[in-house]
LUMMAR-639255 format. One record per residue (C-alpha): residue number from 1; residue in three letters; chain; x negated, y negated, z negated. Coordinates in nm, 4 decimals, padded with zeros to 6 digits. Layout:
N
<nr:NUM | rest:ALA | kette:A | u:X | v:Y | w:Z>
...
END
This chain:
104
<nr:1 | rest:UNK | kette:A | u:-00.0222 | v:-00.0103 | w:00.0142>
<nr:2 | rest:UNK | kette:A | u:-00.1667 | v:-00.3049 | w:00.1189>
<nr:3 | rest:UNK | kette:A | u:-00.0181 | v:-00.6167 | w:-00.0926>
<nr:4 | rest:UNK | kette:A | u:-00.0601 | v:-00.9341 | w:00.1233>
<nr:5 | rest:UNK | kette:A | u:-00.2042 | v:-01.2735 | w:-00.1076>
<nr:6 | rest:UNK | kette:A | u:-00.0649 | v:-01.5739 | w:-00.0546>
<nr:7 | rest:UNK | kette:A | u:-00.2737 | v:-01.9114 | w:-00.0031>
<nr:8 | rest:UNK | kette:A | u:-00.2410 | v:-01.9946 | w:-00.2946>
<nr:9 | rest:UNK | kette:A | u:-00.3318 | v:-01.6944 | w:-00.5110>
<nr:10 | rest:UNK | kette:A | u:-00.6425 | v:-01.6646 | w:-00.2281>
<nr:11 | rest:UNK | kette:A | u:-00.7689 | v:-02.0196 | w:-00.3787>
<nr:12 | rest:UNK | kette:A | u:-00.7044 | v:-01.9204 | w:-00.7287>
<nr:13 | rest:UNK | kette:A | u:-00.9429 | v:-01.6032 | w:-00.6479>
<nr:14 | rest:UNK | kette:A | u:-01.1791 | v:-01.8564 | w:-00.4871>
<nr:15 | rest:UNK | kette:A | u:-01.1054 | v:-02.1313 | w:-00.7770>
<nr:16 | rest:UNK | kette:A | u:-01.2079 | v:-01.8759 | w:-01.0458>
<nr:17 | rest:UNK | kette:A | u:-01.5547 | v:-01.7534 | w:-00.8966>
<nr:18 | rest:UNK | kette:A | u:-01.6669 | v:-02.1366 | w:-00.8365>
<nr:19 | rest:UNK | kette:A | u:-01.5619 | v:-02.1978 | w:-01.1931>
<nr:20 | rest:UNK | kette:A | u:-01.7318 | v:-01.8520 | w:-01.3234>
<nr:21 | rest:UNK | kette:A | u:-02.0843 | v:-01.9896 | w:-01.1424>
<nr:22 | rest:UNK | kette:A | u:-01.9999 | v:-02.3520 | w:-01.2818>
<nr:23 | rest:UNK | kette:A | u:-01.9785 | v:-02.1773 | w:-01.6314>
<nr:24 | rest:UNK | kette:A | u:-02.3296 | v:-02.0181 | w:-01.6090>
<nr:25 | rest:UNK | kette:A | u:-02.4381 | v:-02.3151 | w:-01.4528>
<nr:26 | rest:UNK | kette:A | u:-02.3743 | v:-02.5431 | w:-01.7853>
<nr:27 | rest:UNK | kette:A | u:-02.4551 | v:-02.3088 | w:-02.0025>
<nr:28 | rest:UNK | kette:A | u:-02.7919 | v:-02.3256 | w:-01.8542>
<nr:29 | rest:UNK | kette:A | u:-02.8342 | v:-02.6812 | w:-01.8603>
<nr:30 | rest:UNK | kette:A | u:-02.6925 | v:-02.7385 | w:-02.2120>
<nr:31 | rest:UNK | kette:A | u:-02.9073 | v:-02.7706 | w:-02.5422>
<nr:32 | rest:UNK | kette:A | u:-02.6770 | v:-02.5533 | w:-02.7359>
<nr:33 | rest:UNK | kette:A | u:-02.2861 | v:-02.4288 | w:-02.7592>
<nr:34 | rest:UNK | kette:A | u:-02.1828 | v:-02.7955 | w:-02.8531>
<nr:35 | rest:UNK | kette:A | u:-02.2910 | v:-02.9493 | w:-02.5999>
<nr:36 | rest:UNK | kette:A | u:-02.2097 | v:-02.6706 | w:-02.3695>
<nr:37 | rest:UNK | kette:A | u:-01.8725 | v:-02.7453 | w:-02.4982>
<nr:38 | rest:UNK | kette:A | u:-01.8627 | v:-03.1174 | w:-02.3999>
<nr:39 | rest:UNK | kette:A | u:-01.9572 | v:-03.0511 | w:-02.0500>
<nr:40 | rest:UNK | kette:A | u:-01.6952 | v:-02.7826 | w:-02.0054>
<nr:41 | rest:UNK | kette:A | u:-01.4506 | v:-03.0384 | w:-02.1589>
<nr:42 | rest:UNK | kette:A | u:-01.5586 | v:-03.2651 | w:-01.9063>
<nr:43 | rest:UNK | kette:A | u:-01.5857 | v:-03.1024 | w:-01.5881>
<nr:44 | rest:UNK | kette:A | u:-01.2738 | v:-02.9004 | w:-01.6528>
<nr:45 | rest:UNK | kette:A | u:-01.0539 | v:-03.1856 | w:-01.7659>
<nr:46 | rest:UNK | kette:A | u:-01.1962 | v:-03.3621 | w:-01.4767>
<nr:47 | rest:UNK | kette:A | u:-01.1120 | v:-03.0324 | w:-01.1981>
<nr:48 | rest:UNK | kette:A | u:-00.7357 | v:-02.9556 | w:-01.3958>
<nr:49 | rest:UNK | kette:A | u:-00.6359 | v:-03.1798 | w:-01.6383>
<nr:50 | rest:UNK | kette:A | u:-00.3883 | v:-03.3102 | w:-01.3771>
<nr:51 | rest:UNK | kette:A | u:-00.2654 | v:-02.9734 | w:-01.2687>
<nr:52 | rest:UNK | kette:A | u:-00.2214 | v:-02.9455 | w:-01.6637>
<nr:53 | rest:UNK | kette:A | u:-00.0822 | v:-03.2307 | w:-01.7633>
<nr:54 | rest:UNK | kette:A | u:-00.3281 | v:-03.3246 | w:-02.0076>
<nr:55 | rest:UNK | kette:A | u:-00.7118 | v:-03.2138 | w:-02.1108>
<nr:56 | rest:UNK | kette:A | u:-00.8962 | v:-02.8736 | w:-02.1401>
<nr:57 | rest:UNK | kette:A | u:-01.0461 | v:-02.9187 | w:-02.4416>
<nr:58 | rest:UNK | kette:A | u:-01.3657 | v:-02.6810 | w:-02.5594>
<nr:59 | rest:UNK | kette:A | u:-01.4961 | v:-02.7122 | w:-02.8877>
<nr:60 | rest:UNK | kette:A | u:-01.7921 | v:-02.4787 | w:-03.0479>
<nr:61 | rest:UNK | kette:A | u:-01.7075 | v:-02.3336 | w:-03.4366>
<nr:62 | rest:UNK | kette:A | u:-02.0178 | v:-02.1635 | w:-03.5146>
<nr:63 | rest:UNK | kette:A | u:-01.9070 | v:-02.0137 | w:-03.8603>
<nr:64 | rest:UNK | kette:A | u:-01.7830 | v:-01.7694 | w:-03.5868>
<nr:65 | rest:UNK | kette:A | u:-02.0366 | v:-01.8288 | w:-03.3519>
<nr:66 | rest:UNK | kette:A | u:-01.6810 | v:-01.8952 | w:-03.1166>
<nr:67 | rest:UNK | kette:A | u:-01.6231 | v:-02.1407 | w:-02.8381>
<nr:68 | rest:UNK | kette:A | u:-01.2636 | v:-02.2393 | w:-02.8475>
<nr:69 | rest:UNK | kette:A | u:-01.0474 | v:-02.3785 | w:-02.5269>
<nr:70 | rest:UNK | kette:A | u:-00.7292 | v:-02.5148 | w:-02.6089>
<nr:71 | rest:UNK | kette:A | u:-00.4698 | v:-02.5863 | w:-02.3052>
<nr:72 | rest:UNK | kette:A | u:-00.1412 | v:-02.6134 | w:-02.2850>
<nr:73 | rest:UNK | kette:A | u:-00.0546 | v:-02.6332 | w:-02.6309>
<nr:74 | rest:UNK | kette:A | u:-00.2251 | v:-02.2792 | w:-02.6418>
<nr:75 | rest:UNK | kette:A | u:-00.5839 | v:-02.1956 | w:-02.7963>
<nr:76 | rest:UNK | kette:A | u:-00.7589 | v:-01.9055 | w:-02.7217>
<nr:77 | rest:UNK | kette:A | u:-01.0898 | v:-01.8224 | w:-02.8763>
<nr:78 | rest:UNK | kette:A | u:-01.3864 | v:-01.6811 | w:-02.6679>
<nr:79 | rest:UNK | kette:A | u:-01.7138 | v:-01.5203 | w:-02.8465>
<nr:80 | rest:UNK | kette:A | u:-02.0186 | v:-01.7282 | w:-02.7727>
<nr:81 | rest:UNK | kette:A | u:-02.2049 | v:-01.4182 | w:-02.6976>
<nr:82 | rest:UNK | kette:A | u:-02.0459 | v:-01.2119 | w:-02.4386>
<nr:83 | rest:UNK | kette:A | u:-01.6731 | v:-01.3632 | w:-02.3713>
<nr:84 | rest:UNK | kette:A | u:-01.7811 | v:-01.6808 | w:-02.1778>
<nr:85 | rest:UNK | kette:A | u:-01.7395 | v:-01.5519 | w:-01.8120>
<nr:86 | rest:UNK | kette:A | u:-01.3577 | v:-01.4562 | w:-01.9458>
<nr:87 | rest:UNK | kette:A | u:-01.2858 | v:-01.8757 | w:-01.9114>
<nr:88 | rest:UNK | kette:A | u:-01.2780 | v:-01.8734 | w:-01.5461>
<nr:89 | rest:UNK | kette:A | u:-01.0071 | v:-01.5967 | w:-01.5758>
<nr:90 | rest:UNK | kette:A | u:-00.8185 | v:-01.7598 | w:-01.8602>
<nr:91 | rest:UNK | kette:A | u:-00.7996 | v:-02.0783 | w:-01.6777>
<nr:92 | rest:UNK | kette:A | u:-00.7294 | v:-01.8782 | w:-01.3574>
<nr:93 | rest:UNK | kette:A | u:-00.4089 | v:-01.6700 | w:-01.5499>
<nr:94 | rest:UNK | kette:A | u:-00.2890 | v:-02.0533 | w:-01.6890>
<nr:95 | rest:UNK | kette:A | u:-00.2854 | v:-02.1837 | w:-01.3267>
<nr:96 | rest:UNK | kette:A | u:-00.0382 | v:-01.9280 | w:-01.2158>
<nr:97 | rest:UNK | kette:A | u:00.1818 | v:-01.9791 | w:-01.5453>
<nr:98 | rest:UNK | kette:A | u:00.2090 | v:-02.3696 | w:-01.4252>
<nr:99 | rest:UNK | kette:A | u:00.2603 | v:-02.2749 | w:-01.0756>
<nr:100 | rest:UNK | kette:A | u:00.5125 | v:-02.0485 | w:-01.1812>
<nr:101 | rest:UNK | kette:A | u:00.7176 | v:-02.3143 | w:-01.4433>
<nr:102 | rest:UNK | kette:A | u:00.7308 | v:-02.5661 | w:-01.1323>
<nr:103 | rest:UNK | kette:A | u:00.8986 | v:-02.2843 | w:-00.9099>
<nr:104 | rest:UNK | kette:A | u:01.1777 | v:-02.2001 | w:-01.1792>
END
């Protein structure tokens, strides 16, 4: 069974791949996780802020060594050591959810 993706779904896949690359680039440029969180907030708020009708906020919580993402009134916690690549996938999920809400 072949499932044809819509143009929007193809764009989401492309953006997810680009976002994953940007996350790795920002991580490499950052002096620590606090700086990384600030850079992520700046970048993704500019990129998706209008789509999400607000900012995409990232904070570093040193106690648990976590990066916390707040967007659309939801909070998602990513372990700084091994879950940061999942941020791109979560942004894609949120964008799909927003698209479905707009369609209803």
